MARSELUM-713627 format. One record per residue: x, z negated, y negated of N, C-alpha, C in turn; residue number from 1. Coordinates in Angstrom, 2 decimals. Atoms other than C-alpha are relative to their C-alpha. Layout:
R     n_px     n_pz     n_py    ca_px    ca_pz    ca_py     c_px     c_pz     c_py  pos
R        X        Z        Y        X        Z        Y        X        Z        Y  NUM
...
This chain:
R     n_px     n_pz     n_py    ca_px    ca_pz    ca_py     c_px     c_pz     c_py  pos
R     0.85     0.00     1.09     0.03    -0.02     0.06     0.88     0.12    -1.31    1
R    -0.61    -0.15     1.19     1.21     0.88    -3.44    -0.21    -1.07    -0.98    2
R     0.17     0.98     0.90     1.71    -1.89    -5.98    -0.40     0.57    -1.39    3
R     0.43    -0.46     1.36     0.26    -1.73    -9.47     1.14     0.30    -0.98    4
R    -1.25    -0.27     0.97     3.77    -1.82   -11.12     0.56     1.33     0.28    5
R    -0.45    -1.34    -0.35     4.47     1.52    -9.41    -0.89     1.11    -0.43    6
R     1.11    -0.97     0.36     1.42     3.17   -10.99    -0.23    -0.03    -1.39    7
R     0.44    -0.06     1.30     0.14     4.34   -14.26    -1.57    -0.16    -0.07    8
R     1.48     0.28     0.11    -3.39     2.92   -15.30    -0.49     0.61    -1.26    9
R     0.47    -0.42     1.21    -5.44     4.76   -17.66    -1.54    -0.39    -0.11   10
R     1.35     0.34     0.25    -8.83     3.80   -19.14    -0.73     0.87    -0.90   11
R     0.99    -0.80     0.89   -11.75     5.81   -20.62    -1.26    -0.37     0.59   12
R     1.26     0.28    -0.33   -15.38     5.86   -20.16    -0.32    -0.10     1.43   13
R     0.18     0.12    -1.47   -16.52     4.52   -16.80    -0.69     1.21     0.65   14
R     0.72    -1.10    -0.60   -18.97     7.32   -16.17     0.83     1.22     0.19   15
R    -0.91    -0.96    -0.09   -16.41     9.89   -16.94     1.01    -0.13     1.15   16
R    -0.91     0.23    -1.08   -13.94     8.35   -14.66    -0.58     0.07     1.41   17
R     0.73    -0.13    -1.34   -16.40     8.15   -11.71    -0.26     1.41     0.28   18
R     0.21    -1.41    -0.35   -17.42    11.74   -12.02     1.16     0.76     0.00   19
R    -1.33    -0.73    -0.20   -13.92    12.93   -12.54     0.48    -0.23     1.37   20
R    -0.53     0.32    -1.39   -12.90    11.14    -9.26    -0.88     0.73     1.02   21
R     0.80    -0.66    -0.90   -15.90    12.65    -7.47     0.11     1.49    -0.02   22
R    -0.19    -1.32     0.21   -15.01    15.99    -8.92    -1.48     0.75    -0.16   23
R     1.26    -0.57     0.28   -18.75    16.50    -9.80    -0.71    -1.00    -0.68   24
R     0.70     0.84     0.82   -21.28    15.14   -12.13    -1.18    -0.75     0.81   25
R     1.13     0.74    -0.54   -24.14    12.74   -11.27    -1.15     0.35    -0.72   26
R     1.13    -0.54     0.83   -27.05    14.69   -12.49    -1.30    -0.93     0.10   27
R     1.40     0.80    -0.09   -30.58    13.15   -13.25    -0.59     0.33     1.34   28
R     0.61    -0.07    -1.25   -32.45    12.59   -10.08     0.76    -0.35     1.16   29
R    -0.99     0.50    -1.17   -29.53    11.22    -7.97     0.07    -1.42    -0.01   30
R    -0.05     1.53    -0.24   -29.01     7.86    -6.42     1.43    -0.38     0.35   31
R    -1.23     0.47    -0.29   -25.77     5.98    -6.41    -0.06    -1.40     0.48   32
R    -0.08     1.28    -0.52   -24.94     2.96    -4.38     1.40    -0.56    -0.03   33
R    -1.20     0.86    -0.01   -22.29     0.28    -4.79    -0.14    -1.05     1.00   34
R    -0.02     1.02    -1.08   -21.48    -1.84    -1.75     1.26    -0.76     0.09   35
R    -1.18     0.80    -0.38   -19.21    -4.66    -1.12    -0.53    -1.33     0.51   36
R     0.51     1.33    -0.31   -19.43    -8.25     0.17    -0.04    -0.77    -1.29   37
R     0.32     0.70     1.16   -20.49   -10.82    -2.39     1.22    -0.35    -0.79   38
R    -1.06     0.52     0.85   -18.20   -11.59    -5.36     1.16     1.01    -0.35   39
R    -1.19    -0.98     0.14   -16.05    -8.44    -5.30    -0.15     0.68    -1.35   40
R     0.06    -0.71     1.15   -17.49    -6.64    -8.28    -1.09     1.01    -0.19   41
R     1.16    -1.09     0.02   -20.68    -4.61    -7.60    -0.69     0.06    -1.38   42
R     0.77     0.08     1.29   -22.52    -5.91   -10.75     0.85     0.32    -1.27   43
R    -1.02    -0.35     1.03   -19.43    -5.51   -12.93     0.07     1.59    -0.05   44
R    -0.11    -1.56     0.03   -19.20    -1.77   -11.99    -1.25     0.55    -0.58   45
R     1.36    -0.49     0.45   -22.94    -1.22   -12.59    -0.22    -0.18    -1.46   46
R     0.06     0.28     1.46   -22.79    -2.88   -15.95     0.80     1.02    -0.77   47
R    -0.91    -0.89     0.72   -19.93    -0.73   -17.05    -0.55     1.46    -0.04   48
R     0.62    -1.38     0.08   -21.73     2.49   -16.08    -1.16    -0.06    -0.95   49
R     1.09     0.06     0.86   -24.75     1.31   -17.98     0.50    -0.05    -1.53   50
R    -0.52     0.08     1.34   -22.73     0.42   -21.08     0.35     1.38    -0.35   51
R    -0.50    -1.32     0.35   -21.24     3.91   -21.07    -1.20     0.84    -0.43   52
R     1.18    -0.69     0.51   -24.67     5.45   -21.29    -0.55    -0.62    -1.20   53
R     0.59     0.62     1.17   -25.82     2.95   -23.89     0.87     0.48    -1.24   54
R    -0.91    -0.30     1.23   -22.70     3.61   -26.18    -0.19     1.40    -0.34   55
R     0.24    -1.48     0.36   -23.47     7.37   -25.85    -1.37     0.30    -0.32   56
R     1.34    -0.18     0.64   -26.97     6.92   -27.17    -1.05     0.17     0.95   57
R     0.95    -0.15    -0.94   -28.80     6.94   -23.90    -0.74    -1.36     0.18   58
R     0.63     1.19    -0.27   -31.38     4.37   -22.69     0.21    -0.36     1.45   59
R    -0.29     0.39    -1.34   -30.98     2.17   -19.55    -0.94    -1.18     0.19   60
R     0.69     0.99    -0.48   -33.23    -0.07   -17.59     0.79    -0.75     1.07   61
R    -0.70     0.94    -0.89   -31.45    -2.92   -15.86    -0.94    -0.94     0.82   62
R     0.86     0.86    -0.77   -33.38    -4.63   -13.00     0.90    -0.87     0.84   63
R    -0.78     0.85    -0.72   -31.83    -7.73   -11.59    -0.84    -0.72     1.01   64
R     0.75     0.67    -1.19   -33.01    -9.15    -8.16     0.53    -1.35     0.19   65
R    -0.56     1.28    -0.28   -30.83   -12.27    -8.29     0.52    -0.85    -1.15   66
R    -0.44     0.71     1.14   -30.05   -13.25   -11.86    -1.09     0.05    -1.07   67
R     0.90    -0.06     1.16   -32.24   -14.16   -14.90     0.51     0.92    -1.13   68
R    -0.29    -1.00     1.10   -32.36   -11.94   -17.94     1.12    -0.38    -0.78   69
R    -1.06     0.47     0.91   -30.21   -14.09   -20.14     1.44     0.12     0.71   70
R    -1.28    -0.18    -0.71   -27.42   -14.07   -17.55     0.58     1.35    -0.13   71
R    -0.39    -1.44     0.04   -27.40   -10.32   -17.31     0.38     0.41    -1.42   72
R    -0.28    -0.40     1.36   -27.40    -9.91   -21.11     1.41    -0.53    -0.43   73
R    -1.34     0.56     0.29   -24.29   -12.20   -21.40     1.02     0.82     0.66   74
R    -0.94    -0.91    -0.65   -22.50    -9.98   -18.86     0.18     1.21    -0.79   75
R    -0.17    -1.28     0.81   -23.18    -6.90   -20.97     0.87    -0.35    -1.28   76
R    -0.71     0.31     1.28   -21.89    -8.58   -24.11     1.48    -0.25     0.28   77
R    -1.41     0.26    -0.34   -18.76    -9.77   -22.35     0.75     1.34     0.32   78
R    -0.70    -1.26    -0.34   -17.98    -6.33   -20.84     0.21     0.89    -1.21   79
R    -0.18    -0.86     1.22   -18.63    -4.54   -24.14     1.06    -0.37    -0.80   80
R    -1.13     0.54     0.72   -16.29    -6.80   -25.97     1.34     0.47     0.57   81
R    -1.30    -0.31    -0.70   -13.56    -6.26   -23.36     0.28     1.43    -0.01   82
R    -0.10    -1.46    -0.04   -14.16    -2.50   -23.18     0.53     0.57    -1.43   83
R    -0.44    -0.39     1.31   -13.71    -2.22   -26.92     1.46    -0.49    -0.22   84
R    -1.24     0.58     0.10   -10.74    -4.47   -26.87     1.23     0.73     0.59   85
R    -0.94    -0.74    -0.73    -8.81    -2.37   -24.47     0.09     1.38    -0.59   86
R    -0.13    -1.39     0.58    -9.49     0.81   -26.52    -0.93     0.98     0.80   87
R     0.82    -0.92    -0.78   -12.13     2.34   -24.08    -0.93     0.63    -0.97   88
R     0.84    -0.52     1.16   -14.40     2.65   -27.21     0.56    -0.36    -1.22   89
R    -0.48     0.38     1.45   -13.82     2.69   -30.85    -0.73    -1.24    -0.45   90
R     0.63     1.20     0.43   -14.59    -0.57   -32.59    -1.41     0.16    -0.57   91
R     1.24    -0.11     0.62   -17.55     0.78   -34.48    -1.15     0.28     0.96   92
R     1.04    -0.17    -0.93   -19.23     1.49   -31.20    -0.47    -1.38     0.62   93
R     0.36     1.40    -0.33   -19.40    -2.36   -30.77    -1.19    -0.39    -0.75   94
R     1.14     0.31     0.82   -22.94    -2.42   -32.07    -1.07    -0.59     1.03   95
R     0.82     0.67    -0.83   -24.84    -5.06   -30.15    -1.52     0.29    -0.29   96
R     1.44    -0.20     0.19   -28.16    -4.49   -31.91    -0.50     1.27     0.38   97
R     0.46    -1.43    -0.38   -28.29    -0.77   -31.37    -0.04     0.07     1.44   98
R     0.00    -0.13    -1.58   -27.40    -1.17   -27.68    -1.03    -0.82     0.50   99
R     1.16     0.90    -0.39   -30.04    -3.98   -27.34    -1.23     0.91     0.00  100
R     1.21    -0.78     0.19   -32.63    -1.48   -28.58    -0.14     1.07     1.05  101
R    -0.01    -1.18    -1.10   -31.54     1.15   -25.91    -0.04    -0.58     1.29  102
R    -0.11     0.61    -1.31   -31.58    -1.35   -23.11    -1.16    -1.01     0.28  103
R     0.97     1.04    -0.37   -34.26    -3.29   -21.30     0.49    -0.58     1.33  104
R    -0.37     0.69    -1.17   -33.51    -5.98   -18.68    -1.22    -0.71     0.60  105
R     0.93     0.60    -0.79   -36.06    -7.02   -16.08     0.45    -0.75     1.13  106
R    -0.44     0.86    -1.09   -35.67    -9.74   -13.52    -1.08    -0.23     0.95  107
R     0.91     0.22    -1.11   -37.47    -9.92   -10.21     0.67    -0.89     1.02  108
R    -0.66     1.04    -0.91   -36.39   -13.12    -8.38    -0.81    -0.19     1.16  109
R     0.68     0.49    -1.22   -37.27   -14.51    -4.92    -0.83     1.11     0.65  110
R     0.62    -1.09    -0.84   -38.04   -11.18    -3.35    -1.22     0.66    -0.63  111
R     1.15    -0.51     0.52   -40.64   -10.17    -5.83     0.04     1.50    -0.43  112
R    -0.14    -1.40     0.42   -39.27    -6.68    -6.54    -0.72     0.98     1.06  113
R     0.48    -1.23    -0.84   -40.92    -3.44    -5.28     0.15     1.24    -0.69  114
R    -0.15    -1.30     0.82   -40.47     0.11    -6.10    -1.26     0.36    -0.82  115
R     1.16    -0.22     0.80   -44.12     0.26    -7.19     0.09    -0.80    -1.28  116
R    -0.02     0.82     1.26   -43.46    -2.54    -9.72     1.09     0.74    -1.00  117
R    -0.98    -0.74     0.82   -40.37    -0.43   -11.00    -0.61     1.11    -0.70  118
R     0.73    -1.17     0.53   -42.59     2.65   -11.40    -0.93    -0.43    -1.11  119
R     0.99     0.40     0.98   -45.18     0.65   -13.24     0.69    -0.42    -1.31  120
R    -0.81     0.41     1.25   -42.62    -0.82   -15.61     0.41     1.08    -0.74  121
R    -0.44    -1.19     0.66   -41.29     2.53   -16.37    -1.24     0.67    -0.66  122
R     1.20    -0.59     0.69   -44.77     3.80   -17.14    -0.33    -0.74    -1.29  123
R     0.35     0.90     1.16   -45.40     0.83   -19.43     1.04     0.31    -1.11  124
R    -0.97    -0.29     0.99   -42.09     1.35   -21.25    -0.11     1.34    -0.79  125
R     0.09    -1.45     0.56   -42.59     5.08   -21.76    -1.31     0.02    -1.04  126
R     1.24    -0.10     0.81   -46.22     4.67   -23.02    -0.04    -0.91    -1.19  127
R     0.19     0.89     1.12   -45.92     1.65   -25.26     1.25    -0.23    -0.84  128
R    -1.19     0.27     0.84   -42.27     1.62   -26.37     0.89     1.26    -0.13  129
R    -0.90    -1.19     0.14   -41.10     5.22   -26.18     1.33    -0.16     0.59  130
R    -1.27     0.28    -0.68   -38.53     4.13   -23.70     0.12     0.87     1.20  131
R    -0.07    -0.86    -1.23   -37.39     6.77   -21.21     1.47    -0.02     0.38  132
R    -1.42     0.22    -0.27   -34.09     5.71   -19.58     0.64     1.22     0.68  133
R    -0.97    -1.08    -0.76   -31.35     8.10   -18.36     0.40    -0.70     1.29  134
R    -0.44     0.90    -1.07   -30.44     5.29   -15.94    -0.81    -1.14     0.33  135
R     0.52     1.33    -0.28   -32.00     2.54   -14.01     0.87    -0.63     1.09  136
R    -0.95     0.72    -0.78   -29.91    -0.03   -12.35    -0.95    -1.08     0.81  137
R     0.73     1.00    -0.88   -31.35    -2.17    -9.41     1.13    -0.81     0.57  138
R    -1.11     0.78    -0.34   -28.83    -4.89    -8.91    -0.34    -1.27     0.76  139
R     0.21     1.32    -0.66   -28.84    -7.73    -6.32    -0.60     0.05     1.27  140
R     0.53    -0.17    -1.40   -29.99    -6.30    -2.93     0.95    -0.87     0.93  141
R    -0.76     0.86    -0.96   -28.88    -9.06    -0.54    -0.27     0.41     1.38  142
R     0.23    -0.35    -1.43   -28.80    -8.92     3.14    -1.36    -0.58     0.41  143
R    -0.34    -1.30    -0.52   -30.60    -7.52     4.89    -0.08     1.10    -1.03  144
R    -0.09    -1.07     0.86   -29.87    -4.29     3.20    -1.41     0.65    -0.29  145
R     1.27    -0.72     0.22   -32.64    -2.14     1.53    -0.36     0.78     1.22  146
R     0.43    -0.88    -1.13   -34.61    -0.27     4.14     0.05     1.50    -0.47  147
R    -0.05    -1.47     0.16   -34.55     3.56     4.49    -1.21     0.34    -0.89  148
R     1.16    -0.29     0.81   -38.13     3.56     2.96     0.24    -0.45    -1.44  149
R    -0.20     0.48     1.33   -37.00     1.54     0.01     0.91     1.01    -0.74  150
R    -1.04    -0.88     0.65   -34.01     3.89    -0.67    -0.72     1.35    -0.34  151
R     0.70    -1.21     0.24   -36.17     6.92    -0.32    -1.01    -0.05    -1.13  152
R     0.91     0.22     1.06   -38.75     5.54    -2.67     0.74    -0.06    -1.35  153
R    -0.73     0.02     1.28   -36.08     4.82    -5.31     0.58     1.48    -0.30  154
R    -0.32    -1.39     0.22   -34.83     8.45    -4.74    -1.04     0.80    -0.65  155
R     1.26    -0.70     0.53   -38.38     9.66    -5.42    -0.15    -0.38    -1.52  156
R     0.13     0.53     1.43   -38.44     7.53    -8.63     1.06     0.83    -0.91  157
R    -1.11    -0.69     0.75   -35.07     9.11    -9.79    -0.42     1.32    -0.31  158
R     0.41    -1.25     0.20   -36.31    12.53    -9.17    -1.28     0.27    -0.98  159
R     1.23    -0.01     0.80   -39.74    12.02   -10.74     0.22    -0.26    -1.41  160
R    -0.28     0.36     1.38   -38.28    10.43   -13.79     1.14     0.71    -0.67  161
R    -1.14    -0.69     0.46   -35.34    12.76   -14.07     1.13    -0.93    -0.52  162
R    -1.07     0.91     0.45   -32.83     9.90   -14.26     0.82    -0.44     1.18  163
R    -0.91     0.57    -1.17   -29.98     8.32   -12.25    -0.57    -1.40     0.36  164
R     0.17     1.30    -0.47   -30.66     5.32   -10.18     1.24    -0.57     0.76  165
R    -1.20     0.61    -0.64   -27.82     2.98    -9.21    -0.47    -1.31     0.58  166
R     0.38     1.32    -0.58   -28.26     0.07    -6.79     1.29    -0.62     0.63  167
R    -1.07     0.73    -0.73   -25.96    -2.57    -5.36    -0.43    -0.60     1.28  168
R     0.37     0.41    -1.29   -25.95    -3.55    -1.72     1.15    -0.98     0.40  169
R    -0.95     0.99    -0.59   -24.38    -6.69    -0.25     0.31     0.51     1.40  170
R    -0.30    -0.62    -1.29   -22.48    -5.38     2.76     0.70    -1.11     0.87  171
R    -0.72     0.87    -0.98   -20.79    -7.00     5.80     1.41     0.45     0.28  172
R    -1.23    -0.30    -0.30   -17.18    -7.15     6.69     0.11     0.64     1.32  173
R    -0.05    -0.53    -1.34   -16.17    -4.86     9.58     0.63    -0.97     1.02  174
R    -0.53     0.83    -1.00   -15.46    -6.62    12.82     1.45     0.40     0.38  175
R    -1.33    -0.40    -0.40   -12.39    -4.47    13.63     0.42     1.00    -1.09  176
R    -0.44    -0.97     1.00   -10.90    -3.13    10.35     1.18     0.83     0.46  177
R    -1.01    -0.96    -0.39    -8.75    -0.06    10.79     0.98     0.43    -1.10  178
R    -0.88    -0.41     1.08    -7.17     0.24     7.36     0.86    -1.12    -0.44  179
R    -0.76     0.97     0.50    -4.72    -1.75     5.43    -0.67    -1.18    -0.69  180
R     0.84     0.92     0.56    -7.50    -3.49     3.78    -1.54     0.23     0.46  181
R     1.30    -0.14    -0.64   -11.16    -4.07     4.86    -0.89     0.68    -0.91  182
R     1.16    -0.74     0.67   -13.88    -1.68     3.75    -1.28    -0.64     0.47  183
R     1.27     0.54    -0.36   -17.36    -3.00     3.56    -0.80     0.88     0.88  184
R     0.74    -0.68    -0.94   -19.71    -1.90     6.20    -1.49     0.08    -0.43  185
R     1.26    -0.14     0.38   -23.14    -0.48     5.31    -0.75     0.71     1.18  186
R     0.74    -0.75    -1.04   -25.97     0.81     7.58     0.02     1.45    -0.34  187
R    -0.02    -1.51     0.17   -26.05     4.55     8.18    -1.02     0.51    -0.98  188
R     1.04    -0.62     0.87   -29.35     4.95     6.37     0.27    -0.29    -1.45  189
R    -0.40     0.34     1.35   -27.79     3.40     3.22     1.12     1.07    -0.43  190
R    -1.07    -0.96     0.25   -24.70     5.69     3.35    -0.49     1.39    -0.11  191
R     0.36    -1.43    -0.09   -26.59     8.82     4.36    -0.92     0.37    -1.16  192
R     0.91    -0.35     1.16   -29.12     8.70     1.42     0.67    -0.15    -1.40  193
R    -0.70     0.00     1.23   -26.61     8.04    -1.30     0.64     1.26    -0.46  194
R    -0.73    -1.12     0.55   -25.67    10.89    -3.54     1.44    -0.30    -0.25  195
R    -1.36     0.54     0.05   -22.64     8.79    -4.30     0.06    -1.36     0.48  196
R    -0.19     1.48    -0.45   -21.43     5.68    -2.50     1.43    -0.43    -0.41  197
R    -1.25     0.73     0.38   -18.78     3.33    -3.87     0.30    -1.18     0.80  198
R    -0.34     1.14    -0.82   -17.24     0.95    -1.45     1.13    -0.78    -0.59  199
R    -0.98     0.88     0.76   -15.42    -1.96    -3.12     0.69    -0.99     1.13  200
R    -0.60     1.01    -0.90   -12.86    -4.14    -1.30     1.26    -0.55    -0.61  201
R    -1.21     0.46     0.55   -10.09    -6.45    -2.39     1.32     0.49     0.66  202
R    -1.33    -0.42    -0.35    -6.55    -5.14    -2.14     1.06    -1.07    -0.29  203
R    -0.98     1.10     0.21    -3.26    -6.93    -2.55    -0.11    -0.52    -1.51  204
R    -0.06     0.42     1.32    -3.34    -6.98    -6.36    -1.09     0.78    -0.94  205
R     1.14    -0.61     0.71    -6.50    -4.96    -7.40    -1.17     0.22     0.88  206
R     1.21    -0.27    -0.90    -9.95    -4.09    -6.12    -0.10     1.51     0.18  207
R     0.06    -1.37    -0.33    -9.93    -0.80    -4.27    -1.37     0.53    -0.03  208
R     1.19    -0.71     0.00   -12.68     1.69    -4.59     0.04     1.29     0.80  209
R     0.05    -1.24    -0.73   -13.45     4.35    -2.04    -1.39     0.64    -0.36  210
R     1.18    -0.67     0.36   -15.96     6.94    -3.26    -0.36     1.11     1.05  211
R     0.45    -1.05    -0.92   -18.04     9.26    -0.93    -1.23     0.65    -0.60  212
R     1.19    -0.85     0.40   -20.63    11.93    -1.49    -0.62     0.62     1.19  213
R     0.56    -0.77    -1.02   -23.11    13.71     0.61     0.65     1.29     0.34  214
R    -0.85    -1.21    -0.19   -20.95    16.78     0.24     1.21    -0.19     0.83  215
R    -1.25     0.22    -0.72   -18.19    15.03     2.01     1.08    -0.30    -0.73  216
R    -1.07     0.37     0.89   -16.11    14.36    -0.98     0.47    -1.43     0.21  217
R    -0.53     1.31    -0.16   -13.80    11.29    -0.62     1.04    -0.19    -1.05  218
R    -0.99     0.24     1.04   -11.74     9.71    -3.33     0.41    -1.43    -0.02  219
R    -0.51     1.39     0.20    -9.60     6.58    -3.79     0.85    -0.09    -1.27  220
R    -0.73    -0.06     1.22    -8.50     7.41    -7.35    -0.47    -1.00    -1.01  221
R     0.41     0.99     0.83   -10.30     4.44    -8.93     0.37    -1.34     0.56  222
R    -0.17     1.37    -0.23    -9.72     0.76    -9.02    -0.59    -0.93    -1.02  223
R     0.47     0.89     1.00   -10.92    -2.42   -10.76     1.07    -1.01    -0.19  224
R    -0.89     1.02     0.33    -8.67    -4.83   -12.49    -0.50    -1.32     0.48  225
R     0.49     1.22    -0.60    -9.00    -8.13   -10.66    -0.34    -1.12    -0.94  226
R     0.31     0.95     1.02    -9.03   -10.17   -13.90    -0.96     0.38    -0.92  227
R     1.02    -0.48     0.95   -11.03    -8.18   -16.21    -1.25     0.73     0.71  228
R     0.95    -0.78    -0.82   -13.05    -6.29   -13.48    -0.40     1.45    -0.70  229
R     0.22    -1.27     0.80   -12.66    -3.19   -15.77     0.38     1.17     1.09  230
R    -0.24    -1.19    -0.84   -12.86     0.23   -13.99     1.27     0.75    -0.58  231
R    -1.18    -0.72     0.57    -9.54     2.23   -14.29     0.32     1.04     1.15  232
R    -0.45    -0.92    -0.81    -7.98     5.27   -12.77     1.37    -0.53     0.57  233
R    -1.06     0.48    -0.58    -5.09     4.73   -10.55     0.92     1.33     0.42  234
R    -0.71    -1.23    -0.13    -2.35     7.45   -10.81     1.48    -0.46     0.42  235
R    -1.33     0.37    -0.40     0.92     7.27    -8.86     0.96     0.67    -0.96  236
R    -1.15    -0.71     0.76     4.04     7.98   -10.86     0.71     0.91     0.85  237
R    -0.80    -0.96    -0.61     5.92    10.94   -10.05     1.41    -0.37     0.44  238
């Protein structure tokens, strides 16, 4: 495994980094899934993708299945400050009020979430608040993983609403790892239905990310800094 001091790390907008690594865009109507075991960085990655859309003038609905609204809002504020501090965005883009207006956070705790409730919330936001998100995040699926029917329903919502849907899945450690670090294990129906699948796992001195797509693309060009949890490219020095 290559150490970070032997590599050059570059930072730019998280969505650009992701799509560049996949060598393809994530067009509206697609579903992305982030999987890892608890505490590795699923929510951090999703919040950064959402902030990128918000900073660039798009609207985002964040649905949390395991955290109250205030907790999620604080995470956004912390990541936006850090992303501006490291130069990912210009300081004038640190406009919390403007970003608040482009983002809604809903919390469905204790198993109260359903795709029907999500569709109803989107209908209400569009009709009464002129809020049509480019991205919906559903964060906090714990084990057992979302069912195939749930993921298909979320895919339908993405297509019907012409938006991206990203969700996080709590995965299990493989019983017999075959790589230098353990990759999370997800059910076949989770992997098969994701237009993009990001598998997060702790490495020696950073968080590894393996990206996969339905087209068979695989990439390990991204990582997350273990202290800031910021998404970065990882380029070996010549």
